[in-house]
N, C-alpha and C positions, 0 to 999 in steps of 0.2 A: 705412251698409250696414243697420243697424237700422231706420231711417226706410224704407229702400225695402223692407225685409221686411213692415212694418208697413201698406205700402200695396198689396202682393201679397197677405195673408192671406184677406181676403174673396173675390177672384176664386180664390183657391186653393181654398178650400173647397168652391167649385163643382164645379170641375175634378176633384177626388178623389172624384167618385161612383163606386161599384161600377162595375164593367165598362167605365168610359169612360176612354178612352186605354191600359188594361191587358189588356183582352180584346175588344174590339170589332173592334181592327184584327189580331187573329190569329185563326188557321184555327180553325173549331169544332171540339167533341171531343165525342164521345159519352159520353165518361165524366165524367157530370155528379156534383157533391158532393151529399151528401143534403140539403140546405138549399136547392139548386135546384130539386129534383124538387118541382112543386106537384100532380100528378096525384093524385087521391085513391085511386085503383088501387093507389099504390104502398105496399110493405109498411111498417109502422112503422120510423122512423130508429133507427138503432143508438145504442147507449149512448153512443158516443164523440158523435155529431151531438146528443143529447139533451142533454148535459152541455155543449153548445158548444165542446169542442174542436176541431172539422173546421171549423167555421164561418171565413168570410173575414173579416178585420178591418171593424170598424165604421168609420162614416165619420169617427167622433170619431175613433179610433185613427188612420185614416191621415191626418186633419189633423194630430194631435200628431205622429206619425212626420215627415211634412213641416216642422213647424215645428220639432222638435229639429234635424233634418238641415240646415236652413238657416239656422239660428243657433249654436248650441251646437256642432252637428258641424262645420259650416263653419270656426269659430274654433278649433276642435282641429286640424282638417286645416291650415289655414294655418299654426298655431304648429307642427306637424310637420314642413310643407314649409320653413320658415323655418329650424328648427334642424339638420333632416338636410341641406339644402342647403349650410349653412357647414359642417357637419363635411366634407361631400364637397370642398369648395372647400381647405379646411384639411389635408386629406391629399393632394391632388394639387397645390396650389400653395404651401403653407406660410402662417404667420400674416400676413405683410406681404401679399402679392399676393392672399390670400383676403379681406382688409379692402377692398383697391381693386376687386376683381370685384362683392365684396357690393355696394358703393356704387352700381356701375353696372347691376348687375343689378335691382335695386328703382328705378332711374332711368325715369320714362315719358316725360319730355318732355325732347327732345334739342333743341329749337329756339334755345335760349340758347346752347349750346356754341359754341366757335370752331371753324373749320377745323382747327387743331392738335389741339384736343381730338377732334373727330369721327374723324382719321387715329389718334391712339393709342388711341381707342376700337376701331376697325376693327381694329387688329392684335391687341388684345386678345381680340376675337370671334373670330378665325380662327386663334388658335394651338391646337395638336394637344391641347392638356391641359383646354382649355376645351370642345373638342368632347367629350373623354372624359367632363367634367363633365355636359355637356348629356345623354348617355346614362343617366349614372347618376341623373341630377335627373330626367329625364322618365320614367322607370319606375319609381324608389324614392320618390322624395320628390313627384313630382305625382300619377302614376295609383295607385301602391298605397294611399295613404291615402284617395284618393278613394272607389276602387272597395271597400274595405273597408269605410268608412261608409256607402255604398249598400247593402252585403249584410246588416250588422247587425240591420237588422229584420227578415230572413229568419231569421237564425240564433237570433234571440231567438223567434220564434213556434215553430220547430220545437223548441226547447228547452222552452218552455211547454208545447207540444202532449205532447211525451214525459213531462213531469211529471204532467200530467192524467190521459194514458192508461196511465201506469205501466209502458210498454213502447215499444220503436220504432215508428214510426207515420210513414210518409211525407206531407210536408205536400202539401195539394193546390194545383192550378194555380193557382186563384182568388187562395187567400190567399198562396201566395210571390209570386206576379207583381202582386199588388196592392201588397202591401208595398214590394218593391223599386223600382215605380214612384213610389210615394208619396215615398220617400227621395229617389230621383233628380230628381223633380221640385222637392221643396223646396229642394235645393242647386242645381239648375240655374236656376230662375227667380230665385233672389238672386243667384247669380252672372252671370246675364244682366243683372238691374239693376244691378248694379255696374259690369260691362263697359259699358253705353250710358252710364251717369252720366259715367263717365272719358273716353268716347269723344266725348260731346258738345261740349266745348269745342274740341277741336282740329277737329272737324268743321264746326262754325259757323266756326272761322277759316280752313278751308279747307288746315290744316297737316297733316291726317291724313284717312283714308278717309271717304268719306261715310256717313252714317247707316244709307243702304241697304245698303251693303256691310256694316257691322256688325251691323244686324239680320238679311241673309242667312246670315252665316258663324254668328250666337249662336242665331237663332230654328231655321232649317231646318237648319241643319247640327250645330249643337252640343248644342242640345235634345235632338234624337230620338236622338243617338250617346249620350247619358247614359244614356236610358231604356232602348236597345238592349242596352248593357252591363250594367245591371241585370238585365235581362230574363235576359240568358245566364247571368250570375252564378246568379241565382235556380232557374233551369231547371236547372244543372247540381248546385248544391248541396241543393236538393229530391229531385231524382230520384236522387240517389244514396245516399240514405238508405236506398232500398228493398234496396241490396246490401250494408248493414252489418248486423252481429249484434245481436239485439234487446238484449242487455246493453251493448252500445257506446254510449257517448255521443260525439256531435259533438266534435272537438277541432279544435286549431290547424291540423292538416294537411287535415282536411276543409275548411276555410274557404279555406286558400291553394289548394286543388284547385279548387275551386269559383269562385275570383274569378281564377286564374292567366291565363286567356284574354283576359279582359276588360281587366286591367292591361297586358297586352301590346300590345292595340288601342289602349288609351287612351295607354300610352308612346309607339307610333308615331305617335299622331296629335300629341302633343305635341312630339315630338323634329320632325317635318317644321314646326310651327310656329316653334319656338325656331331650327331648324337655317337656316328661311328668313331668318328676322332676323339671325342671326350671319353666315351664309356668303353671303347675297345683298347684305344692307342693312347688313353691318357693325356689329351693334349687339349690345352684351352685354344679356341679358335679352328681354324682348318689345318690340320697335316695329314696328308694322303695316308691312309692304313697301309700298313704292311702284311704279307702274308697272305696266302692264297684264301683261307676260310674267310678273313675279314672283307676282302674286296669282294669275293662273292655273294656274301650275305649282304654287303651294303648295295651291290648293283642290283641283285634279287629283289630287295624291297622297292629300288628306285625303279626297277621296272616293270614292279607290279603295281606301283603309284600310277606310272605313265600308261600301263594298259588300261587302266580303268580310264583315265583323264582321254585316250584316243577313243573309246568309245561314248565318253559323253561328249565329245566333239563331234562325232559322228552322229549322233543322234540330233544333236543341236543344229547339224546342218540340214538333215534330212528333215525335221521338222519345221525348217526354217518358211514361214508364211504360213503355215496350218491353220493359227488362229484366227488371222486376218480372214481366211478362205472361208470357214466357219461361219463368218460374222455377216 
């Protein structure tokens, strides 16, 4: 995975240029930050702009956020997912069954299993307790750590801004969305490389989905979904700062409130994938479904969730700052 990241670092540093993939595809806004105003007729920048606290992150800062998100952040998320997933299995199934399920959950190649083993695996996958586990795992183990990771740069920039300004100040659109997008792209691109690397042998042997299907799912669906969820969290978190008293510092409740919708969308997305693998394919964990009907049904549900996500993200973006303007 580290090798995949090193291969992606150079193009990533060009992808993360200011405004690229962060603001160019979003509706324009007349409320520009002081550093984006180039007209000489404009009044002198405020003290906050002079000390740099209201500027959007530099290219180096964005690249650092992506690098940390795709390496240390991804490693921390994987550790949290493994630990919490095993705890959920222990609580639902007990020590003996939890170990059996964990062994099958991390298995990705089922081509060597016998028909009897596949039958036993299907019975495990379709049990009610495993269904309950998938709900818990999709939301609290898979979605929550990932969305928290993508939101951390936004929370860090907000805290840094408050310390420099010595008061509560709302983080600008450009800074918040740039940071969230940088973190999500760093995470998603390394995840993409790992999935493509894992799917390549099966695709070449004809035992799994074609590489075109994998790229469709991961590049055109998964990666934009990661970015949209991060932008939604950034919009909710940064815009909510206008409603908080100057003396208050953002806490965990503010973070949870910011990422909650994204966690829900992400959880539904993952539940559709794991659910299709379990209830249609008869597999514990993730094994790509085979058959046109299964694939189309899975992607249809995922795209429906993603359509609602895009609409929610757009509404959050268009409404950014409305509350503070009304006050």
